[in-house]
C-alpha positions as CSV (number, residue, x, y, z in Angstrom):
1,M,-1.1,32.8,-6.8
2,I,2.6,32.7,-7.9
3,G,3.6,28.8,-8.3
4,E,-0.2,27.6,-7.9
5,K,-2.9,26.4,-10.4
6,L,-6.7,26.5,-10.5
7,F,-8.7,23.9,-12.1
8,C,-12.4,23.7,-12.2
9,G,-14.6,20.6,-12.6
10,L,-17.8,20.6,-13.8
11,D,-20.0,17.3,-13.0
12,I,-23.2,17.6,-15.3
13,G,-25.7,15.3,-14.2
14,S,-29.3,14.5,-15.1
15,Q,-30.7,16.3,-12.0
16,R,-27.9,18.9,-10.7
17,I,-24.8,20.5,-12.0
18,K,-21.9,20.3,-9.3
19,A,-18.8,22.5,-9.6
20,S,-15.7,22.6,-7.8
21,L,-12.6,24.9,-8.0
22,T,-9.3,23.0,-6.7
23,K,-6.0,24.9,-6.1
24,F,-2.8,23.1,-6.7
25,K,0.5,24.2,-5.1
26,K,2.0,20.4,-6.5
27,P,0.2,17.5,-8.0
28,A,0.1,15.4,-4.7
29,S,-1.2,18.7,-2.8
30,F,-4.7,20.2,-3.6
31,E,-7.1,22.4,-1.8
32,V,-11.0,22.8,-2.9
33,I,-11.3,26.7,-2.5
34,A,-14.9,26.6,-3.9
35,A,-17.9,24.2,-4.6
36,G,-21.5,24.4,-5.3
37,D,-24.4,23.0,-7.2
38,I,-27.8,24.0,-9.1
39,P,-30.7,22.3,-10.7
40,T,-30.2,21.0,-14.5
41,R,-32.2,22.7,-16.9
42,G,-32.3,21.5,-20.8
43,L,-30.9,18.1,-20.2
44,K,-33.5,15.3,-20.0
45,N,-32.9,11.3,-20.2
46,D,-29.2,12.4,-20.7
47,S,-29.9,14.2,-23.9
48,V,-29.8,18.1,-24.2
49,T,-33.5,19.0,-24.9
50,D,-32.7,22.8,-24.7
51,L,-29.3,24.0,-25.7
52,G,-29.9,27.4,-24.3
53,E,-31.2,26.5,-20.9
54,L,-28.3,24.2,-20.5
55,S,-25.9,26.7,-21.1
56,E,-27.5,29.2,-18.8
57,S,-27.2,26.8,-15.9
58,V,-23.6,26.2,-16.3
59,Q,-23.0,29.8,-16.5
60,L,-24.9,30.4,-13.4
61,C,-22.9,27.4,-12.0
62,C,-19.9,28.8,-12.7
63,H,-20.1,32.4,-12.2
64,D,-21.5,31.7,-8.6
65,L,-18.4,29.5,-8.0
66,M,-16.2,32.4,-9.3
67,R,-18.2,35.1,-7.2
68,R,-17.4,32.9,-3.9
69,A,-14.0,31.8,-4.9
70,G,-13.3,35.5,-5.7
71,V,-11.3,34.4,-9.1
72,R,-11.9,34.1,-12.8
73,F,-11.1,31.1,-14.9
74,K,-12.2,30.0,-18.6
75,D,-11.3,26.3,-18.8
76,V,-13.2,23.8,-17.2
77,K,-13.3,19.6,-17.4
78,I,-16.5,18.4,-17.6
79,G,-18.1,14.6,-16.2
80,I,-21.0,13.1,-17.9
81,S,-23.0,10.2,-16.6
82,G,-26.1,8.3,-17.0
83,H,-27.6,6.3,-19.7
84,A,-25.6,8.3,-22.4
85,V,-22.7,6.1,-21.2
86,Y,-22.1,2.5,-21.4
87,T,-19.0,-0.1,-21.5
88,R,-17.8,-2.5,-24.1
89,C,-14.9,-4.9,-24.1
90,S,-12.5,-4.8,-27.6
91,R,-10.0,-7.5,-28.1
92,T,-7.2,-7.2,-31.2
93,V,-3.7,-9.0,-31.6
94,I,-0.5,-7.5,-33.8
95,P,2.5,-9.3,-35.0
96,L,5.8,-7.9,-33.7
97,S,8.0,-10.2,-35.5
98,D,8.0,-12.5,-39.0
99,K,10.9,-14.1,-37.9
100,G,12.3,-14.6,-34.3
101,S,11.1,-13.1,-31.4
102,K,11.3,-9.1,-30.8
103,V,11.5,-7.3,-27.6
104,I,8.0,-5.4,-26.9
105,A,8.5,-1.6,-26.8
106,R,6.2,1.0,-25.9
107,N,5.3,2.0,-29.7
108,H,3.7,-1.7,-29.7
109,I,1.9,-1.2,-26.7
110,E,0.4,1.9,-28.0
111,K,-0.5,0.4,-31.5
112,V,-2.2,-2.6,-29.7
113,K,-4.4,-0.6,-27.8
114,R,-4.9,1.8,-30.8
115,D,-6.2,-1.0,-32.9
116,A,-8.4,-2.2,-30.2
117,C,-9.8,1.0,-29.7
118,L,-10.8,1.6,-33.3
119,L,-11.9,-1.8,-33.8
120,G,-14.6,-1.7,-30.6
121,I,-16.5,1.6,-31.4
122,K,-18.5,2.4,-34.0
123,M,-18.7,5.8,-36.5
124,E,-21.3,7.3,-34.2
125,E,-19.6,6.8,-30.6
126,E,-16.9,8.5,-28.7
127,I,-14.3,6.6,-26.4
128,L,-14.2,8.5,-23.1
129,H,-11.3,6.1,-21.3
130,H,-9.9,2.9,-22.0
131,F,-8.6,0.2,-19.8
132,P,-6.2,-2.6,-20.6
133,L,-7.4,-5.6,-18.5
134,H,-4.4,-7.7,-19.9
135,Y,-2.1,-8.8,-22.8
136,T,-1.4,-12.2,-24.0
137,I,2.1,-12.8,-25.5
138,D,2.1,-15.5,-28.5
139,D,-1.4,-17.1,-27.5
140,H,-0.2,-18.7,-23.9
141,H,1.6,-15.7,-21.9
142,T,-0.7,-13.4,-20.2
143,V,0.7,-10.6,-18.3
144,V,-0.5,-7.1,-17.1
145,N,2.5,-5.0,-18.4
146,P,4.4,-6.8,-21.6
147,L,7.3,-4.1,-21.8
148,G,10.8,-5.2,-22.3
149,L,9.4,-9.0,-23.0
150,H,10.0,-11.1,-26.0
151,G,7.5,-12.3,-28.5
152,H,6.1,-13.0,-32.0
153,K,2.6,-11.5,-31.2
154,M,0.7,-9.5,-29.0
155,E,-2.9,-9.5,-28.2
156,T,-4.9,-7.2,-25.7
157,Q,-8.4,-6.7,-24.4
158,L,-9.5,-3.4,-23.5
159,L,-12.5,-2.3,-21.5
160,L,-13.7,0.9,-23.2
161,I,-16.1,3.6,-21.5
162,I,-18.1,5.2,-24.3
163,S,-20.8,7.6,-25.1
164,K,-22.7,9.0,-28.2
165,E,-20.6,11.1,-30.2
166,D,-24.0,13.9,-30.6
167,V,-24.4,13.5,-26.9
168,L,-20.7,14.7,-26.0
169,S,-20.9,17.6,-28.9
170,N,-24.2,19.0,-27.5
171,V,-22.7,19.3,-24.0
172,V,-19.9,20.6,-24.8
173,K,-21.2,23.0,-27.4
174,A,-23.7,24.0,-24.2
175,V,-20.6,24.9,-22.2
176,N,-18.8,26.8,-25.0
177,Q,-21.8,28.9,-25.5
178,A,-21.8,29.5,-21.6
179,G,-18.8,31.2,-22.4
180,F,-16.2,28.5,-21.4
181,D,-13.6,25.9,-22.9
182,V,-13.5,22.7,-22.3
183,T,-10.4,20.9,-22.0
184,S,-11.2,17.4,-21.3
185,V,-14.4,15.1,-20.8
186,Y,-14.4,12.1,-18.2
187,Y,-16.5,9.6,-17.2
188,S,-18.2,11.2,-13.9
189,S,-18.1,8.0,-11.7
190,Y,-14.3,7.4,-12.7
191,A,-13.7,10.6,-11.7
192,A,-15.1,10.4,-8.3
193,A,-13.0,7.3,-8.1
194,Q,-10.0,9.0,-8.7
195,A,-10.8,11.6,-6.1
196,T,-11.8,8.7,-3.1
197,L,-9.4,5.7,-3.7
198,D,-5.9,5.7,-2.9
199,K,-3.5,3.4,-5.0
200,K,-3.4,0.5,-2.1
201,Q,-7.1,0.5,-2.6
202,K,-6.9,0.0,-6.4
203,K,-4.3,-2.5,-6.1
204,D,-5.7,-4.8,-3.5
205,G,-9.2,-4.5,-5.3
206,C,-11.6,-2.3,-4.4
207,I,-15.7,-2.1,-5.3
208,F,-17.0,1.5,-6.2
209,L,-20.6,2.4,-5.9
210,D,-21.7,5.8,-7.0
211,V,-25.4,6.3,-6.3
212,G,-26.8,8.5,-8.8
213,A,-30.3,10.2,-9.4
214,S,-31.3,8.0,-12.3
215,I,-28.4,5.1,-12.4
216,T,-26.0,3.8,-10.0
217,S,-22.5,3.1,-11.2
218,L,-20.6,-0.1,-9.8
219,S,-16.8,0.0,-10.6
220,I,-14.5,-2.9,-9.7
221,F,-10.8,-1.7,-9.2
222,K,-8.0,-4.5,-9.3
223,E,-4.1,-4.3,-9.9
224,G,-4.4,-0.7,-9.7
225,Q,-6.8,0.1,-12.4
226,L,-10.4,-0.3,-13.4
227,H,-11.6,-3.8,-14.3
228,Q,-15.4,-3.9,-14.5
229,L,-17.9,-1.1,-14.7
230,E,-21.5,-2.3,-14.4
231,I,-24.5,0.6,-14.9
232,I,-27.4,-0.3,-12.7
233,P,-30.7,1.7,-13.8
234,S,-31.8,2.4,-10.5
235,G,-31.2,5.9,-8.4
236,G,-32.6,8.1,-6.0
237,N,-35.4,9.1,-7.9
238,E,-37.3,5.7,-8.0
239,I,-37.5,6.1,-3.8
240,T,-38.4,9.8,-4.7
241,L,-41.2,8.6,-7.1
242,R,-42.4,6.0,-4.7
243,I,-43.0,8.1,-1.9
244,A,-45.0,10.5,-4.1
245,E,-47.0,7.9,-5.5
246,S,-47.6,6.7,-2.2
247,L,-48.4,9.8,-0.3
248,N,-49.8,11.7,-3.2
249,L,-47.3,14.5,-3.2
250,P,-45.8,16.5,-5.8
251,F,-41.9,15.3,-7.2
252,D,-39.9,18.0,-5.3
253,L,-41.5,17.6,-2.0
254,A,-41.2,14.1,-1.9
255,E,-37.6,14.5,-2.7
256,E,-37.3,17.0,0.7
257,I,-39.3,14.5,2.7
258,K,-36.9,11.9,1.3
259,K,-33.6,13.7,2.2
260,S,-35.0,14.8,5.5
261,Y,-37.5,11.5,6.9
262,A,-36.7,8.2,4.4
263,V,-34.3,5.8,6.5
264,A,-33.2,2.6,4.6
265,V,-33.8,0.5,8.0
266,A,-36.6,2.1,10.2
267,E,-36.8,1.3,13.8
268,D,-40.1,1.3,15.6
269,A,-39.5,4.5,17.5
270,I,-38.8,6.0,14.1
271,K,-42.0,4.6,12.8
272,R,-44.0,6.0,15.8
273,E,-43.4,9.5,14.6
274,E,-45.3,12.4,12.8
275,I,-44.4,15.2,10.6
276,L,-46.3,18.0,8.7
277,V,-46.7,18.3,5.4
278,K,-48.1,21.3,3.1
279,K,-51.0,20.4,0.9
280,E,-52.6,23.0,-0.8
281,S,-53.2,25.5,2.0
282,A,-53.0,23.3,4.9
283,Y,-50.7,21.5,6.9
284,V,-51.5,17.4,7.0
285,P,-49.9,15.2,9.7
286,I,-48.4,11.8,8.0
287,R,-47.0,9.1,10.3
288,R,-43.3,8.5,9.1
289,E,-44.4,4.9,9.2
290,L,-46.0,5.6,5.8
291,I,-42.9,6.8,4.5
292,C,-40.8,3.8,5.4
293,Q,-43.4,1.4,4.1
294,A,-43.3,3.6,0.9
295,V,-39.7,3.1,0.3
296,E,-38.7,-0.2,2.1
297,P,-39.6,-2.2,-1.3
298,K,-37.5,-0.1,-3.7
299,I,-34.5,0.2,-1.2
300,K,-34.5,-3.9,-0.9
301,D,-34.9,-4.1,-4.4
302,F,-32.2,-1.6,-5.1
303,V,-29.6,-3.5,-2.7
304,Q,-30.7,-7.1,-4.4
305,R,-29.4,-5.5,-7.5
306,I,-26.1,-4.5,-6.4
307,Q,-25.8,-7.9,-4.6
308,D,-26.6,-9.8,-8.1
309,T,-24.4,-7.7,-10.0
310,L,-21.4,-8.4,-7.8
311,M,-22.3,-12.1,-7.4
312,N,-22.4,-12.5,-11.3
313,S,-19.1,-10.7,-11.7
314,P,-16.0,-13.1,-12.3
315,I,-13.6,-11.0,-10.1
316,F,-15.8,-10.0,-7.2
317,K,-14.5,-13.0,-5.2
318,E,-10.8,-11.6,-5.8
319,I,-11.3,-8.4,-4.1
320,S,-9.9,-8.3,-0.8
321,S,-10.6,-4.4,0.3
322,E,-14.0,-3.0,0.8
323,I,-16.9,-1.2,-0.8
324,V,-16.7,2.8,-1.2
325,M,-20.1,4.6,-1.5
326,V,-20.3,8.2,-3.1
327,G,-23.2,10.1,-4.4
328,G,-26.4,11.8,-3.4
329,G,-28.3,8.4,-3.0
330,S,-25.7,7.3,-0.9
331,L,-26.7,9.6,1.8
332,L,-29.9,7.9,2.7
333,P,-29.7,6.7,6.4
334,G,-29.0,3.3,7.2
335,L,-28.1,2.2,3.5
336,I,-24.6,2.1,4.0
337,E,-25.3,-0.5,7.0
338,L,-27.7,-2.2,5.0
339,I,-25.5,-3.2,2.2
340,E,-23.0,-3.9,4.4
341,H,-25.1,-6.3,6.4
342,T,-26.3,-7.9,2.9
343,M,-22.7,-8.1,1.1
344,K,-20.8,-9.2,4.3
345,V,-18.2,-6.8,3.3
346,R,-16.8,-3.8,4.9
347,V,-19.0,-0.5,3.4
348,R,-17.7,3.4,3.9
349,M,-18.5,6.5,2.8
350,G,-16.1,8.0,0.1
351,K,-14.0,11.0,1.1
352,F,-10.3,12.6,-0.3
353,S,-7.8,13.3,1.8
354,T,-7.9,17.6,1.8
355,A,-9.2,19.5,4.3
356,S,-11.7,22.1,3.0
357,S,-14.4,24.1,4.8
358,N,-15.9,24.7,1.6
359,L,-17.4,21.4,1.4
360,N,-20.6,20.6,3.1
361,N,-20.0,16.6,1.9
362,P,-17.6,15.0,0.2
363,A,-19.6,12.4,-1.2
364,I,-21.5,15.0,-3.4
365,Y,-18.7,16.6,-5.0
366,S,-16.4,13.7,-5.7
367,A,-16.7,13.7,-9.1
368,A,-16.9,17.4,-9.5
369,V,-13.2,17.7,-7.4
370,G,-11.9,14.3,-9.3
371,L,-12.5,16.0,-12.7
372,T,-9.9,18.6,-11.4
373,I,-7.2,15.9,-10.3
374,G,-7.7,13.6,-12.4
375,D,-4.5,14.2,-15.4
376,T,-3.0,16.6,-13.1
377,I,-0.1,14.9,-12.7
378,A,0.1,13.8,-16.3
379,K,-0.5,17.1,-17.5
380,G,1.3,19.5,-14.6
381,M,5.3,19.3,-16.0
382,D,5.7,23.0,-14.6
383,L,4.5,22.0,-11.1
384,L,7.2,19.4,-10.9
385,S,10.2,19.6,-8.0
386,A,13.6,19.3,-9.5
387,G,13.8,15.5,-8.4
388,E,10.6,14.7,-10.3
389,Q,11.9,16.7,-13.3
390,Q,15.0,14.6,-13.4
391,K,12.7,11.2,-13.3
392,R,11.0,12.7,-16.0
393,L,14.1,12.9,-17.8
394,T,15.3,9.2,-17.1
395,I,11.9,8.1,-18.5
396,I,12.7,10.3,-22.0
397,S,16.3,9.1,-21.9
398,N,14.5,5.2,-21.7
399,R,12.3,5.9,-24.3
400,F,15.3,6.8,-26.8
401,R,16.7,3.6,-25.8
402,E,14.0,1.4,-26.6
403,L,13.6,3.2,-29.8
404,Y,17.2,2.1,-30.9
405,H,16.7,-1.4,-29.8
406,E,13.4,-1.4,-32.0
407,Y,15.4,-0.2,-35.2
408,F,18.7,-1.1,-34.8
């Protein structure tokens, strides 16, 4: 594979570990050559409960990926999610000049962001991502990009995505113990958005909904970047538990019934159907109407939570695009149509611009794929064409020019 690079993404969820192996010939062109998932063991309530079990799960998942792809790899990019991840806004201001105005250079922007990061976290926390929501020059001039402007002082407000340091350390240790090196850690839903949203959607404004097992991440993109992240403590497991309780079934069987027979909006013809469910040593007929009655309140409550979250968002009314859904929970038949009807906004399933026979459902593996492509352009210097390399040289030249104006 001369001139090609392979990247492995490992999305470590509370219920399943999903992995993808992506091949790049150049940053804008990629192919998913293998993907797979296995149940997660050793991880409960987003904390590592058994290091050995989690390490074994990671090892099994990665070795299965290598076997099917016919290649070997050592480096992995991992994604985490669930209640271990949360958000916070941080604000700070730095002086630019004591006398007169000063041209704002890149080092000023990096300094104000670095200071805001330091002020926004506690000792036991780790920042996964930070996003500048805006910059304010001299208390009154609010801008998206302050580079090259004049001012006495500059303020910024950052959106921070944070996790507990011990949670990250334990997950990374489990991956290392499995025989792999972690090159970077991401928030899984943000990685999924990187794989499924294009630049126009992010610029015009887009709502990204990642429905997981225990939580749902609602991300709002605007002006090309993430502006708001809300974590809703509700996911597919709530529907499974409702089926299990109502029909007196074990959780695993209720999960299979949910995947095969549950719907968000049931028609009369569906309600009249019967299915056979194995209880102990015999098969028992169950009317599908009972399944619909069990899940309907939970689904309505879930959609209402999404609506309430968006209605309380200060920037939802400025969004002119659509809602894009990914995650296993988004596959529930009729859920997309129900959210679309409730929110009066176009809703579609997430997908990414690559053809691959190795993916049964892109919505399930969007985070694993997104982990492999998230920073490829930033780090793939040797993959750039001659024209793109010239563009990089121009950027470096401009940087020297900024430093000259800064100090001379």
